[in-house]
N, C-alpha and C positions, 0 to 999 in steps of 0.2 A: 367491356362486358365483365361482370363479376360472376364467378362461379361459386356455388355453395359447396359445402362438404358433400352433400348428397349428389350434386352434379358430378363432382370429381370421382366419387365412388362408382356412380353409374358408368362413367367413361371407363374407369378401370375394369369394371365388370364386363363391359362390351369388348374391350381389348382382350381380356382373359378368355372370354367365350370364343372369340375369333381365333386367337393365337395360342391359347393355353400357356404353359409355363414359359414359352419362348417370348411372351410379351415382356417378362422381366429382363430377359437378355437384351431385347431391343431397347428398352428403357435405360438399362445400365450403359449400353454402348452410346446412347444418345447423350447421357450425362457426361461421359468421358470426352466425347467429341466436342460438345458445346463448351465444356470447361477449357479444353485445349484451344478452342477458337476464341476464347475470351468472352463468350456469351453466357455470363454467369446467371442472369435472370432466367433464361430458358433452361439452363442446366438445373437450376433449383426446382423449376416446375417438373422437369423429367424425374428428378430425384423424389419429389413428393409422389409422383405417379408410380414410381418404383415401389415405394413403401406401401401405397394403397393397393397396388397389384399383389404384393405379398400377402396383405390381409385378405384379399378376395380369393386368391388361389388356395390359401391355407384354410379357408372357410372360417376365419376369425370374425368376419362381419357378414351381414346380409345386406347387400347394396339396395335391395328393394324396400328395406325398412328405413325409418327416419334415423339419420346419422347425425350425431353431435360430436364435434371435436373440442376438447377442453384445452 
């Protein structure tokens, strides 16, 4: 299954709504754990989610609008 940029931002928005700024902490810890375990692909996904969570929590993006990543 392929996720669009909009799908990823909506997921980040849902996580931010449910967990607030702690969602960034969870994602950051997941990145470190997965890297340490050698699971680099999943770590990359969690890192992307961490970046998107930062955008959502700081209100730099509106996840309900159409999102394009260049």
